[in-house]
C-alpha positions as CSV (number, residue, x, y, z in Angstrom):
1,M,-30.5,-44.6,-98.4
2,T,-32.9,-45.1,-95.5
3,K,-35.6,-43.2,-97.4
4,D,-35.1,-45.6,-100.5
5,M,-35.3,-48.7,-98.3
6,R,-38.5,-47.3,-96.6
7,G,-39.9,-46.6,-100.1
8,A,-39.2,-50.1,-101.3
9,Q,-40.8,-51.6,-98.2
10,E,-43.9,-49.4,-98.9
11,V,-44.1,-50.5,-102.5
12,L,-43.7,-54.2,-101.4
13,A,-46.4,-53.8,-98.9
14,D,-48.8,-52.3,-101.6
15,Q,-47.8,-55.1,-103.9
16,F,-48.6,-57.7,-101.2
17,R,-52.0,-56.0,-100.5
18,L,-53.0,-55.8,-104.1
19,T,-52.0,-59.4,-104.7
20,A,-54.2,-60.6,-101.9
21,D,-57.1,-58.4,-103.3
22,L,-56.5,-59.9,-106.7
23,C,-56.6,-63.4,-105.4
24,V,-60.0,-62.7,-103.8
25,L,-61.4,-61.1,-106.9
26,T,-60.1,-63.9,-109.0
27,G,-62.0,-66.4,-106.9
28,E,-65.0,-64.2,-107.1
29,Y,-64.7,-64.0,-110.9
30,H,-64.7,-67.8,-111.2
31,R,-67.8,-68.1,-109.1
32,L,-69.4,-65.4,-111.2
33,L,-68.5,-67.3,-114.5
34,Q,-70.2,-70.4,-113.0
35,R,-73.2,-68.4,-112.2
36,V,-73.2,-67.1,-115.9
37,A,-72.9,-70.7,-117.1
38,A,-75.9,-71.8,-114.9
39,A,-77.9,-68.8,-116.0
40,G,-77.3,-69.7,-119.6
41,F,-78.4,-73.3,-119.0
42,A,-81.5,-72.2,-117.4
43,R,-82.3,-69.8,-120.2
44,Q,-81.9,-72.6,-122.7
45,M,-84.2,-74.9,-120.6
46,A,-86.8,-72.1,-120.4
47,E,-86.8,-71.4,-124.2
48,D,-89.3,-74.3,-124.7
49,G,-91.5,-73.1,-121.7
50,P,-93.8,-70.3,-121.0
51,E,-92.7,-66.7,-122.1
52,P,-92.6,-65.3,-118.6
53,Q,-90.1,-67.9,-117.5
54,L,-87.9,-67.2,-120.5
55,I,-87.9,-63.5,-119.8
56,A,-87.0,-64.1,-116.2
57,A,-84.2,-66.5,-117.3
58,E,-82.8,-64.0,-119.7
59,R,-82.8,-61.3,-117.1
60,S,-81.0,-63.5,-114.8
61,E,-78.5,-64.3,-117.5
62,I,-77.9,-60.7,-118.3
63,A,-77.5,-59.8,-114.6
64,A,-74.9,-62.6,-114.3
65,K,-73.0,-61.5,-117.2
66,F,-72.9,-57.8,-116.0
67,A,-71.7,-59.0,-112.6
68,A,-68.8,-61.1,-114.2
69,E,-67.9,-58.3,-116.5
70,S,-67.7,-55.8,-113.7
71,C,-65.5,-58.1,-111.7
72,E,-63.3,-58.6,-114.7
73,V,-62.8,-54.8,-115.1
74,K,-61.8,-54.6,-111.3
75,I,-59.3,-57.4,-111.9
76,Q,-57.7,-55.6,-114.9
77,D,-57.4,-52.5,-112.8
78,L,-55.6,-54.3,-110.0
79,E,-53.3,-55.9,-112.7
80,H,-52.4,-52.6,-114.1
81,R,-51.8,-51.2,-110.6
82,L,-49.5,-54.2,-109.7
83,S,-47.6,-53.6,-113.0
84,A,-47.1,-49.9,-111.9
85,L,-45.9,-50.9,-108.6
86,G,-43.4,-53.4,-110.2
87,Q,-42.1,-50.5,-112.4
88,E,-41.8,-48.2,-109.3
89,L,-39.9,-50.9,-107.4
90,A,-37.5,-51.5,-110.3
91,A,-36.9,-47.7,-110.4
92,L,-36.0,-47.7,-106.7
93,K,-33.3,-50.2,-107.2
């Protein structure tokens, strides 16, 4: 029984840590989405300007989208890990 209790405490500690990581990543993801929106607006504004400015704006938008997508993948991974920990905890009860 002591081993099960310790196991449950370890799972709960992992859940807490992953939840904190998820909160941080979610905040970062929202900041990245704002950057994507700003880069898209800058690209739209550059469409009527010189081509080098448009190219730079397009590259900036692509980089912002890539960063946001990468963060989204990390968030999904943490969500899956949290789900697995929830199942593990349920199995201990």
